[in-house]
VEXVOVO-206656 format. One record per atom (N, C-alpha, C, O): residue in one letter; x, y, z. Coordinates in pm, whole numbers, plus 50000, padded with zeros to 5 digits. Layout:
AXYZ...
***
This chain:
M514874986449783M515884996149740M517014988949667M517554994149569A517384977149713A518434969349648A517994964749509A518794964949415Y516734960649496Y516224956649365Y516304968449268Y516724966849153T515904980249314T515964992149230T517394995049187T517654998049071G518334994049283G519724996749251G520284987149147G521034991349059K519924974349157K520494964249066K519804963948931K520464963248827Y518474964548931Y517744961948807Y517214974348737Y517084974348614F516914984948809F516394997148747F517495007548727F517735012048615D518155011348836D519225021348826D520505015448767D521285022648704K520725002348788K521974995848744K523175003948791K524095006948714A523155007348921A524155016248979A525025008949081A524764997549117S526085015849126S527065009749216S526645009949362S527235002949444Y525635017849396Y525295018849538Y524825005549595Y524214997349526R525125003749724R524764991349792R523854994649910R523845006049958V523104984849955V522084987050058V522404978650181V522724966750170F522324985050300F522604978150425F521374979050515F520774989650530C521014967850574C519814967350659C520174961250793C520514949450802L520104969450898L520424964751034L519144960551105L518174968051111M519154948351158M517964942751223M518314937051359M519474934351390G517284935351441G517434928351568G517044913851553G516314910151460D517524905451644D517154891251637D515694889151673D515084879751623G515124897651759G513714896151795G512804897751675G511944889351651E512994908651598E512124911151483E512354900951371E511514899351283S513494893951376S513784884251271S512864872151276S512864863851185A512064871151381A511054860451389A509824863651305A508994854951282E509714876151259E508514880251186E508504874351045E509544872850981G507304871250999G507164865350866G507604874550755G508084869950652S507454887850775S507854897150670S509354896450644S509794898650532V510144893450750V511594892050732V511894879750647V512774880050562M511154869050670M511354857050591M510924859150446M511584854250354E509824866550426E509394869750290E510474877550217E510784874750101A511064887450286A512104895750225A513354887550197A514004889350094A513684878350289A514854869750269A514674860950146A515604859250067N513484855550130N513174847150013N513264855249885N513834850649786F512704867249886F512704876149769F514134879749728F514484878849610A514954883949825A516314888249796A517164876949742A517984878949653G516954864949797G517684853449747G517264849649606G518104846649522F515954849849581F515414846149450F515934855449341F516284851049232Y515964868649371Y516404878449271Y517914881349278Y518384890549211K518664873549357K520134874149362K520644888349387K521484893549313L520124894649492L520474908549521L521804909349593L521864911049715D522884908049517D524224908149576D524704922149615D525824923749664N523854932149595N524154945649644N523504948349779N523474959749826L522974937849842L522274939049970L523044931850080L523454920350064V523244938750193V523884932750310V522934934450429V522614945650468G522504923250485G521724923550608G522644921250727G523614913650716I522374927650837I523164925850959I522184923651073I521374932451104I522254912151136I521364909351250I522184909651379I523164902451394D521754918251469D522354919051602D521744907851687D520674909451745V522444896651693V521924885051766V522404886151912V523424880451950N521644893751991N522074895952130N521314887152230N521474888752352R520514877952180R519874867352260R518624871752334R517724863652355L518544884452374L517454888752462L516414896952386L516744905952309G515144893552410G514074901552357G513674912452456G514484916552539Q512434917152446Q511984927552539Q511584921752674Q511924927152779S510854910552671S510344904952796S510884890952826S510724885952937D511544884752727D512054871152741D513214869352643D513374877552553P513994858952658P514984855752555P514294852752422P513144848352421T514984855152311T514424852052180T514324836952161T514904829252238S513604832852060S513354818452041S514634810652012S514794799552063L515534816151933L516774808951900L517944812651992L518974805851992Q517774823252069Q518844828152155Q520164828952076Q520234836251977H521204821652118H522494822552050H522794810151964H523944806151951D521754804151907D521964792751818D522364798051680D521544798751589M523624801851667M524114808451546M524064799351424M523854804051312E524264786351443E524234777151330E522834776051271E522674774451150C521834777051357C520454776651306C520154789251225C519574788451117Y520574800851276Y520414813351200Y521094811951064Y520514815350961K522324806951065K523094805750942K522414796550842K522324799650723A521924785150891A521264775550803A519994781450742A519694779050625R519254789150821R518004795050770R518274804450653R517624803450549Y519224813550672Y519474823250565Y520174816750446Y519944820750332A521014806950472A521634799650361A520574792550277A520704791550155S519514787750344S518454780650272S517664790050180S517044785550084Y517684802950210Y517024812850124Y517954818050015Y517584827149940G519154812450006G520064816449900G520984827949937G521474835049849W521224830050066W522104840750112W523494835250144W523654823550178N524474843950133N525804841450186N525754845150334N525844856950368A525614835250421A525414837750564A526754836550638A527454826450626V527104846850713V528404847450782V528184850350930V527524860150964V528734841951017V528644844151162V529924851051210V531024846751178V529754861951286V530914869251339V530714872451486V529594871951538D531824875651552D531774881451686D531394896051668D532184903951618G530194899451709G529704912951687G530414923651768G530174935551747H531294919651860H532074929451937H533484930951880H534304938151937S533754924351768S535074925151704S534974933451577S534374929251478V535584945351581V535574953851462V536284946851346V535874948051230E537344939551378E538104932751274E537244922351203E537244921751080E536494914251278E535644904151215E534534910451131E534174905351025I533994921451181I532924928351107I533484933650975I532844932450871C534684939550979C535304944850857C535554933850756C535324935750636K536034922450803K536284911250714K534984906350650K534944903150531A533914905950729A532614901650675A532094911450571A531514907350471M532294924450595M531894934550499M532654932750367M532084933850259A533954930050378A534754927850257A534294915350183A534254915150060D533964905050258D533464892650199D532164895250124D531954889950015A531284903350184A529994906650121A530204914049990A529464911749894E531194922849985E531454930649864E531934921749750E531654924549633Q532644911049784Q533204902249681Q532224891249639Q532384885349532C531224888649722C530284877749693C529324881949581C528624891949594K529274874449473K528414877749360K527284867449346K527474855549368G526124872449310G524974863749286G524184860249410G523194852949402K524594865449527K523884862849651K523914875249740K524914882349743P522814877849812P522894887849919P523674881850036P523784869650048T524204890350121T524974885650237T524254889150366T523784900450383M524164879450457M523624882050590M524734880250693M525254869250710I525094891350761I526094890850867I525364888450999I524564896651043L525654877051060L525004873251186L525974876251299L526914868651324A525744887451366A526684892351467A526254887751606A525244892351659K527024878551664K526744873951799K527214884551898K528404887851905T526274889851974T526584900552069T525914897752203T525134888352217Y526254906252301Y525624905552432Y525054919352465Y525774929252466K523774919652491K523134932452525K523794938152651K523984931052750G524144950952645G524804957252759G526264953252774G526834954152883H526874948852664H528254943752669H529204954052731H529204965752695G530024949252825G531024957952887G530574964853012G531344972253073V529324962753053V528804969253174V528414958353274V527474950753249A529124957553385A528864947253486A527464948653543A527004959753571G526784937453560G525444937453617G524344940253516G523154939353547V524754943653394V523784946453287V524004936853170V523044931853112A525254934353137A525594926153020A524934912353027A525064905153126N524214908952919N523574895852903N522534893053012N522194881453037E522034903553075E521014901953179E519644905953124E519514915553048D518644898553164D517274901453121D516734913753196D517314918153296N515634919053148N514864929453215N515534943253214N515264951453301W516394945753115W516964959253101W516494966052972W516934977152940H515614959752898H515214965152767H514464978452784H513434978952852G514974988752724G514275001552724G514235008652857G513385017352877K515115005252948K515105011353081K516355019953102K517435016253057P516205031353169P517395039153204P518215031853311P517665024453393L519535034153309L520415027153404L520325032853545L520735026253641G519815044953558G519665050753693G521005052253763G521935057953707A521095046953886A522315048353966A523505041453902A524655044753931K523245031753813K524335024653747K524955032753633K525985028853577G524335043853598G524755051353481G526205055953484G526955053453390E526595062753591E527975067853599E528985056453598E530025057253533E528665045853669E529555034253674E529695027953536E530795023753497A528585027153462A528615021353328A529475029653234A530255024153156I529335042953241I530145051753156I531635049953186I532455049453095A531955049053314A533365047153353A533905033953299A535035033253253Q533085023253306Q533525010253256Q533765010553105Q534735004853056L532895017253034L533045018052888L534275026252851L535005022652758R534515037152922R535685045452894R536985037852918R537965039652847S536965029353020S538195022053052S538555011952944S539705007552935Q537585008352862Q537834998552756Q538325004952626Q538734997952534M538295018152620M538735025052500M540265025552500M540855031752588A540905018952402A542365017952401A543025031552394A544035033852461D542505040552315D543125053752300D542025063952273D541515064752161P541665071752374P540555081252356P540865092252256P539965099452214D542155093652215D542505104152119D542305099751973D542345108051882V542105086651952V541905081851816V540495085751770V539505082251834T540415092851661T539115097751611T538555089351497T537355089751470G539425081751431G538955074051317G538995081551187G538605076151083E539455094151188E539525101851064E540525095650967E541575090651008K540175096050840K541025091450730K541325076350735K542235071650666V540565068950816V540755054350818V540315048550683V540985039950627N539185053550633N538685049050503N538695060950407N537945070450426Q539535060350307Q539665071350212Q539115067850074Q539425074449975N538285057250067N537685053649939N536755064749890N536065071149969V536755066849761V535885076949700V534545070449666V534505059849603V533475076649707V532135071349680V531805072949531V531975083749474T531335062249471T530925062749330T529425065149323T528625056749364D529055076649271D527625079749258D527285079549109D527345089749041D526905067849061D526625066448919D525155063248892D524795058248785A524295066048990A522855064348968A522395074448864A522815085948867P521535070348772P521095079648668P520315091448725P519635090248827A520425102748658A519685114748700A518195112348685A517745105048596L517435118548773L515985116648771L515285127548690L515655139348698D514305123648614D513435133048545D512145133848625D511305124948618L511995144648703L510845146048793L509705153948731L508825158948802A509695155048600A508595161948532A507305154148552A507345142048570P506145161048549P504865153948563P504735142648462P505175143748348I504105131648505I503915120148419I502485120348366I501525120148443C502355120848234C501035122148173C500725110248084C501625103648032I499445107848067I498995098147967I498745105747838I497735112747825A499655104347744A499545112047620A498555105747523A497945112647442T498395092547534T497475085647443T496035089347476T495615088047591P495265093847378P493865097647406P493045085847457P493265074347417R492095088747545R491165078447589R490165075847476R489685085147411T489855063147455T488975059547342T487815050647387T487305042747308Y487415051847512Y486315043547560Y484995048347500Y484735060347494K484195038947455K482925042347390K481825043747493K481765036247590A480955053447470A479835055847559A478925043647564A478685036947463R478425041047685R477455030347709R478035016347686R477285006747678T479355015147675T479955001947670T480434998247810T480625007047895K480634985347834K481014980747968K482484976847973K482974969147891V483174982348072V484584979148096V484794978548247V484334987448319A485464968348295A485774967448438A486864977548472A487814979248395T486744984148586T487764993948625T489104987248650T490154993548634R489104974548689R490394967448707R491104966248573R492334967048567A490354964148464A490954963448330A491464977148287A492534978348227A490684987548318A491105001148285A492355005048361A493195012648311Y492494999948485Y493705002548563Y494944997248490Y495945004348479G494884984948441G496014979148369G496354986948243G497524989048212T495324991148171T495534999148049T496195012348081T497135016548014A495695019048184A496235032148223A497685030948268A498515039448236L497985020248342L499355018248392L500315016348274L501415021948274A499905008548176A500745006548058A500955019547982A502045022147931K499915027747973K500045040747906K501015049847981K501815056847919L500955049648114L501895057548193L503325052948167L504245060948157G503495039748158G504815034048134G505415038448003G506635039347990E504565041147904E505045045947775E505685059647787E506615062947714N505185067647881N505625081547891N506695083947995N507295094747998S506965074048080S507995075948183S508615062448220S507915052948254T509945061948212T510645049648252T510705048248403T511125037848453R510275058448478R510255057648624R509085049348675R509105044748789V508065047348593V506885039748635V507225024848636V507655019248536V507015018548753V507245004148766V505994997948829V505225004748897A505824985048806A504644978148858A505064965748935A506004958748896L504354963049045L504594951249127L503264944449151L502224950949158D503294931049163D502044923849182D502304911349266D503424906249271G501254906649332G501364895149420G500734882649363G499854876649426D501164878449243D500664866349178D499174867149148D498474856949147T498694879349123T497284881249086T497174889548959T496094894648927K498264891048886K498344900548774K497324897848665K496914907248596N496914885248647N495894882248547N494504886248593N493574886748513S494354889248723S493074893848777S493074908948803S492064915548782T494204914348849T494294928748873T494554936348744T494394948548739F494944929348640F495314934648509F496634942148509F496934949648416A497444940148614A498824944948608A499574937648497A500634942148453I499044926448452I499654918848344I499754927148216I500634924748133T498864936948199T498914945548082T500224953348079T500834954947973F500644958048196F501934965048207F503084955348186F504044958348116Q502974943548248Q504064933748239Q504344929848093Q505504928748054K503304927948015K503494924047876K504234934747796K504984931647703K504014947247833K504624958247759K506004961747811K506904965247734F506174960747944F507434964748006F507894954148106F507934956848226P508244942148059P508614931548153P509824935048239P509944930248352E510724943448188E511914947248264E511594956848378E512444959248464R510384962448379R509974971648487R508844965748571R508144972948641F508674952748563F507624945848639F508294936448740F509224929148705I507804936648865I508354928048969I507244918649018I506224923049070E507464905648999E506544895849055E506984892949198E508084887949222C506104896349293C506424894449435C505794881849493C505984878749610F505034874549411F504394862049453F503424864549570F503134876049602I502934853849632I501904855549735I502614858649867I502764849949953A503014870949880A503724875849999A503434890850009A504294899149978E502224894050053E501744907850041E502514917650129E502674929250091Q502984913250245Q503784922350327Q505024926550250Q505384938350248N505664916850188N506864920050112N506534927749985N507314936249943L505404924849923L504964932449806L504934947349836L505484955449761V504284950949947V504194964949984V505564970350026V505924981649993G506334962150100G507664966450141G508564969250023G509274979350021V508554960349923V509374962349804V508904974849728V509724982749681G507584976549718G507064988449650G507525001349716G507905010849649M507475001449849M507925013349921M509425015449903M509895026849893G510175004349899G511615005449875G511915010949738G512795019449722C511175006149637C511375011249501C511075026249491C511705033449414A510095030749570A509655044749561A510525054449641A510385066549626T511435049249726T512245058249807T513155066749720T513545062649610R513465078449770R514335088149703R513825091449562R514575096149477Q512535088849539Q511885091749411Q512545084649293Q512455089049179R513235073249323R513895066049214R512865060649115R513135060048995T511695056649164T510645051749074T509295056849122T509155061849234V508295055549036V506895057149074V506325043049074V506065037248969A506135037549194A505845023349209A504355020849236A503775026549328F503755012249153F502365008049169F502334993349211F502834984749139C501754990549329C501594976749378C500144972749365C499244980249404S499894960849312S498504956449297S498314942349348S499184933749334T497154940249407T496684926949447T495194928249475T494634939049457F494544917549519F493174918849565F493174928249686F494034927149773A492214937249692A492184947049800A492134940449937A492694945550034A491474928949946A491374921850075A492744917750126A492964917050247F493674914850035F494974909850076F495894920850128F496904917950191F495544933550103F496334944450161F496194944850313F497044950550382S495114938650365S494974938350511S496124930850575S496494933750688R496694921250504R497834913850556R499084922650567R499974919950647A499124933250486A500294942150485A500014955250559A500684965350536Y499024955050649Y498644967850711Y499764973850796Y499854986050808D500594965550854D501724970850931D502644978950839D503064989950874Q502954973250721Q503814980450627Q503144993350579Q503795003750567I501844992550551I501115004350504I501085015050612I501345026850585R500785010950733R500725020550846R502075027250868R502135039350891M503155019450861M504485025150882M504945033350762M505885041250772G504285031450648G504605039750532G504225054250551G504805063050488A503235056750637A502785070650659A503845079050729A504205089650677P504375074850847P505435082950908P506725083050825P507555091950841S506885073150737S508045073150646S507795081950524S508675083650440M506575087650514M506185096350403M506375089450267M506875095450172S505955076950260S506085069250137S505175074650028S504065079250056H505645073949904H504865078049788H504305066149712H503845067749599V504335054149770V503895042249698V502425043249660V501615049249731K502085037249546K500705036949497K500195022549508K500835013249458L499045020749571L498485007449595L497145006249525L496275014849540A496974995549448A495714993549375A495124980149416A495744969649399G493904980549470G493244968449517G492014965449434G491114973849422S491944953549377S490794949449297S489924939649375S490224936349490H488854935049312H487954924949370H487384929649503H487614923549608V486644940649497V486134946749620V484644943849637V483884943249540G484244942249762G482844940949796G482214927749755G482854919149694C480934926449789C480214914049757C479944912849608C479564902149561S480134923849532S479874923649388S480864915049312S480674912549193I481954910149378I482864901249306I482204887849279I482644880249193G481114884749354G480284873149321G480814859849368G480984857549488E481074851049273E481304836949304E482614834249379E482754823549437D483554843549379D484824841249451D484614839549601D485454833449668G483534844749654G483194842449794G483794852449891G484644860549854P483354851750017P483694862050116P485174862950153P485624873450196S485934852150137S487354852950172S488104862450080S489164867550116Q487574864849961Q488234873549862Q487634887649859Q488174896549795M486524889649928M485794902349918M486374912850012M486344911150134A486884923649956A487354934750039A486134942650085A485464949150005L485874942250213L484724949350271L485154958550385L484324964650452E486464959350406E487024967650514E488084977250462E488604985450539D488404976450332D489584983350280D489474998550281D490465005350306I488285003950255I488145018650259I488425023650399I489145033450418A487855016950499A488105020850638A489585020150670A490125028850738M490225009750622M491645007550649M492485018950593M493355024250662F492245022650468F493065032950405F492655047150445F493485056150445R491385049050478R490985062350527R491685065550659R491895077250691A492045055350735A492695057450864A494185060550852A494825064050951I494735059250731I496165061950711I496375076850685I495785082550593N497225082950765N497475097350749N498005100550610N498905093950559N497415110850550N497895116350423N497795106450307N498505107850208C496915096650318C496705087050209C495455091050131C494375092550189V495585092650001V494445095749916V493755082649877V494415072949841V492425082549884V491645070649850V490755073649730V489825081749739F491045067149618F490255068549496F489335056549481F489685045249515Y488115059149427Y487185048349397Y486495051649265Y485375056749265P487165048749152P486575052049021P485405042948988P485355031349030S484465048348911S483235041148880S483135036448736S482255028548702D484025041348651D484035036448513D485455037148460D486375041648529A485645032648336A486985031748279A487625045448261A488815047048286V486835055348219V487385068748195V487925074748325V489045079648328S487115074348431S487565080048559S488735072048615S489615077748679C488745058948593C489835050648645C491165054448579C492195055548646E491125056348448E492365060048379E492915073348429E494115074848449R492025082748449R492465095848498R492955094948642R493915101748679V492315086648724V492725084848863V494155079248871V494945083548955V494475069648784V495825064048783V496855074848750V497935075148808E496515083448657E497415094548620E497585104248737E498705108648765L496495107448805L496585116348922L497425109949032L498225116649097A497245096849052A497995089849156A499495090449130A500285092449223A499885088749004A501305088448969A501995101449005A503195101549034N501265112349004N501875125549027N501645131049167N502125141949199H500905123649249H500605128849383H501715125349482H502135113749488P502195135149560P503355132749648P503005126549782P503405131649887S502255115549780S501975108249903S501475094349866S501375091049747M501175086349965M500595073149941M499205074549881M498455083749915V498855065249791V497555065449725V497005051149722V497745041649698F495695049849745F495005037049727F493935038749621F493125048049626I493925029649523I492925029649416I492085016949430I492625005849427R490785018649447R489875007249464R489215004049331R488455012249279T489494992349275T488904988549146T487954976749162T488084968749254S487004975949070S485924965949080S486124954648980S486764956348876R485574943049014R485664931548925R484654932148810R485034929748696P483364935348835P482384934948725P482644946148624P483124956948659A482304943448500A482334953848397A481164963448421A480054959148450T481434976348408T480404986548430T480344996148312T481334997948241L479205002248294L479005011648183L479895023848198L480155028448310N480375029048087N481105041648090N480115053148100N479235054748016V480265061048205V479325072048227V479925085548194V479205095448183Y481245086048177Y481915098748148Y482395099148003Y482705088847944K482455111047948K483065113047817K484575112447833K485115115147940N485255108947725N486695106847731N487475119447768N488605118547817D486895131147745D487615143547776D487245149447913D487615160747944E486515141747995E486125146548129E487375149248213E488325141448211V487345160248286V488475164248370V488195160148514V487105162348565F489195154348579F489055149948718F490155156348803F491265158748756E489805158948931E490775164249026E490655156649157E489595151349190I491745156249232I491705149949363I490785157949454I490895170149465G489855150849521G488965157549615G487785164649552G487105172449619K487535162049423K486405168349355K485485157549298K485895149249217G484195157949343G483225148249295G482505153049172G482735164149124K481625144549120K480895147548997K479395145149015K478985134649065V478585154748974V477135152748966V476845146148832V477115151848726I476285134248838I476035126348716I474675129448658I474495129548536R473695131848745R472325134448699R471665144248796R471815143048917Q470935154048740Q470265163748827Q469125170748754Q469055170848632S468225176448834S467155185048783S466855195548890S467435195248998E465975204648859E465625215148956E464645210249061E464375217449157S464115198249044S463105193249137S463545180549209S462705172349247D464835178749226D465345166549289D464935165849436D465105175349512A464395154249474A463865152449610A464865145849704A464655145449825C465975140649649C466945133649733C468275132849656C468285132549533L469375132349729L470695130649669L471145116249689L471235111449803L471425109349580L471945095749586L473465096249568L473965102549475I474195089649657I475655089049647I476085074549641I475765066549730G476805071249537G477365057849523G478755059149465G479125069649412A479525048549474A480885048549419A481185034749366A480735024649422G481945034149257G482215021249197G480935014849150G480155021149079I480715002449187I479564994849141I478245000949187I477245000049115T478225007249306T476945012349357T476535025549291T475375029449301L477465032449225L477045044149148L476075039749039L475105046749010H476335028348980H475465023248874H474135018548931H473115019348863E474125013549054E472865010249120E472065022949148E470835022949139C472765033749183C472085046549205C471445051549076C470335056849077L472145049848965L471585054148836L470365045848799L469385051148747K470425032748827K469245024248803K468075028648890K466935029348844A468365031649016A467315036049108A466705049149061A465495051149069A467555058249011A467055071148961A466115068948844A465095075848833D466435059548756D465545056448642D464205051048691D463145054848641Q464255042148788Q463005036348840Q462145046848909Q460925047148893L462795055548986L462045066149054L461455076148955L460355081248977K462175078848848K461665088148746K460395082748682K459455090148654E460395069648660E459185063348603E458005064748697E456845064448655Q458305066348828Q457255067848929Q456975082448963Q456225085549056G457585091748884G457295105848900G458145113149002G457775123949047M459285107449040M460145113949139M461545115949081M462145106649026S462065128149094S463405131149045S464395130749161S464115135949269V465555124649137V466635124349237V467945128149168V468085126949046R468885132649248R470205136649197R471205125449228R471105118849331V472165123349138V473155112749157V474555118949158V474915126649070F475325115249262F476645121249284F477705110449295F477535100649369D478795112249222D479935102949226D481095110049295D481635119649240P481505105749415P482575112749486P483945111249421P484795120049437V484185100549347V485465097349282V486585095549385V487245085249389T486785105949467T487775105149575T487045103449707T486245112049745I487295092649777I486655090449908I487405098250016I486795102950112K488715099550000K489515107750090K490565114950008K491385108349945P490575128250005P489615137150071P488265137549998P488225138549876L487195136850073L485855137450016L485515151949980L485915161250050D484795153549871D484355166949830D483165171049916D482015170849872A483465174850041A482405177950138A481555189750093A480335189550111A482185199850035A481425211749992A480385208049888A479255212849894A480745199649793A479785195549690A478685186749748A477525187949708V479035177949841V478015169449905V476995178149977V475785176149962I477475187750055I476555196450131I475695204750037I474485205450054K476325210949938K475595219549844K474475211849774K473335216449769N474805200149722N473805192549648N472735186749740N471575185749701A473125182949862A472135177749956A471125188649994A469925186050002V471615200650017V470715211850052V469735214349938V468555216749961E470235213849815E469375216149698E468365204849679E467375206449607C468625193249743C467705181749734C466885180049861C466445169049893G466665191049933G465815190450051G466485185050175G465815181450271G467815184450174G468535179850293G468455165050316G468515160450431K468305157250209K468165142650222K469215135650135K469395139150018I469895125850192I470915118050121I470685103250144I470375098950256V470835095350038V470925080850050V472295076749994V472635079949880V473065069750076V474385064850035V474325049650024V473845042850114S474815044549913S474925030049896S476385026649867S477025032849783E476905016649940E478315013049920E478504997949933E477844991250012D479434992849851D479764978649853D480924976649950D482064973949911H480604977950079H481594978250187H480814976550315H479604979150317Y481454972250420Y480784972250549Y480494986550592Y481174995850547P479484988650679P479145002450718P480245009450796P480335021750791E481075001950867E482085008250951E483225014150867E483925006950796G483385027050876G484555033650817G484515035950668G485515040250610G483375033250603G483315034350458G482815047850408G482935057950477L482255047650287L481755059750223L480655066350305L480635078550320G479735058250359G478635063850437G479115071750557G478605082550585E480105066450628E480635073750743E481355086350700E481315096450770A482025085950585A482695097950533A481665108850503A481885120550533V480545104850442V479485114550411V478875120050539V478655132150551C478605111250636C478015115850763C478955125650833C478495135550891G480235122950828G481185132250889G481175145750822G481365156050887A480965145850690A480965158550615A479745167050645A479845179350646V478595160650670V477335168250684V476835168750828V475705173050852A477635164550922A477185162651060A476555175151122A475605174051199M477065186851089M476585199351152M475695207451058M475445219251082E475215201150950E474505208650846E472995206350845E472305211750759G472465198650939G471025196150942G470545187550827G469395188550784I471415178950777I471105170150664I470895155950715I471665151050797R469865149250665R469585135550705R470225125750605R470185127850484V470815115250658V471515105450573V470995091450603V470915087350719K470635084050499K470325069850512K471445062050445K471785064550329R472005052850518R473185045550472R472845031150440R472305023850523L473155027050318L473025013150277L474435007550259L475225012950182A474734996850329A476034990350319A475824975450333A474734970950370V476834967650303V476734953050312V476394949450456V477164952450548N475244943250476N474664941950610N474834928150673N474074924450763G475814920550625G476054907450684G477274901050622G477964907250541L477534888650658L478664881450600L478214875650466L477364866750463P478784880450356P478344875550225P478734861050202P479364854750286R478324856050088R478634842350049R478914842249899R478884852649835S479194830849845S479434829549702S478104829849627S477124823749671G478084836949514G476864837449435G476974847749326G477964854949320P475974848649237P475994858649131P476024872749189P475374875649290S476774881549126S477014895049176S475704902549206S475524907849316A474814903049109A473574910749125A472734905249240A472134912949316Q472684891949253Q471884886049362Q472484889349498Q471754892149593L473804889049507L474454892149635L474234906849673L473984909849790M474324915749577M474104929949607M472674932349655M472434940649743D471744925149596D470354926549639D470154919949776D469464925449862M470754908149796M470604900849921M471154908750039M470614908250150F472244916150015F472884923150125F472634938250126F473374945850188G471564942450057G470954955350083G471524967450014G471334978650063I472244965749899I472844977549836I472424979149690I473004987249618S471444971749646S471014972349506S470054983949483S469644990749577A469714986049356A468814996949319A467474996049392A466905006149433R466984983749409R465694981949479R465744987649620R464804994449663H466814985149690H466944990149827H467135005349828H466685012149921I467805010549728I467975025149720I466635031849698I466345042049761V465815026349609V464465031549585V463655031549714V463005041449746D463705020649787D462955019549914D463445030050014D462645036050086A464755032250020A465305042050115A464845056050081A464545063950171V464795059349952V464315072749912V462865074349950V462475084550006K462065064349922K460625065249953K460375066250103K459415072650146S461225059850182S460995059750327S461245073550389S460825075850503F461905082650318F462015096350367F460655103150372F460555114750411
***
């Protein structure tokens, strides 16, 4: 939020973040501290309540205030230690923060948990517990410390708030530039994502992009080259990448797209999960998915990401299969009022849609069909193309099958899946470049569970390794050959 205020809105508003000393041990806090110092966010004030006690034990630093100060100073902050029970010291620190330029300020307030209550103050084992019989006594002790109960604090601060943030244009954001992808040419959806993002940026200054030092692979670099002033490099700190993106998207100040390898979003799952109850509108794009990324090896292969994002409340999960659908998906994501995940692939794939094809959230597409289809093939991303190859091979052998592209994994177009499966004799083969748990196959099974439809699921069936994409897909059971075998085994 502070980055948005300083660099995008260029407004007078300032941001205050109150934290506990216990949570300050988390790596995400250190990532944020490094980010704020690097970008000189002097409109940001952090306040840590250093009360020494955690939930079950004292904190690691307890009341070592000089160590706290040195840590934040090392990240480029103006670090100030105060008596957290002194209103005067806190006010002075706030004034100091307002005057400090070129650095964020961290106010380190030394306090005692339960301060002012005998038998509770600075004592362990009171975290989250009611005072019980001590309650009335505690209230009496606190009241006795109030110098004048008639003082209300009214008119103490009569400063006028300056609200100079620019007005928001909340009109729908469209890609006005026509799509010009040629039929039967190959384009990676990760490349199409970068192109679409840059096109969105042309039509709305609210669109911003963030990346975790992978922009030359996710193709967020396409946006950066065109709009460097609206691009945030978050470096290899994925928790903070997602946190900053969510901050940029608050109050609808921006439409924020965060990109990295999809596997690396698992490191930020806490931020993503907490984005749901916060009703975040952040857009997340993960590239390099599945074993089809090939030689990069299993440490880079996202094989759990669909399951991860399907489990997030109110999160839309897109999985485009070609450049045309990917461009449209990015446009839909920009205008959708919730969190969105876009899964993009590394290999270049054939364009299967015409440039004027219309897409909607939760609506799939039948790519190939006849009146005599014996089975419904469902694939997404790279495996849609394996399904098309399998359909060609089966046709040569005298068998017709239908091919369905869900486009949106969540919400899945259950009605279309059921309708087409029934027309294909109640048989479905699903192939996905993902582990079987929580992926496309489970989504399909959930949709047809009560419909008397049989489903055969092909998914990555082991721990992949480094190797050529096509060989890995065949080795781990999701290639056209395996789809053909699954259809025949019905």
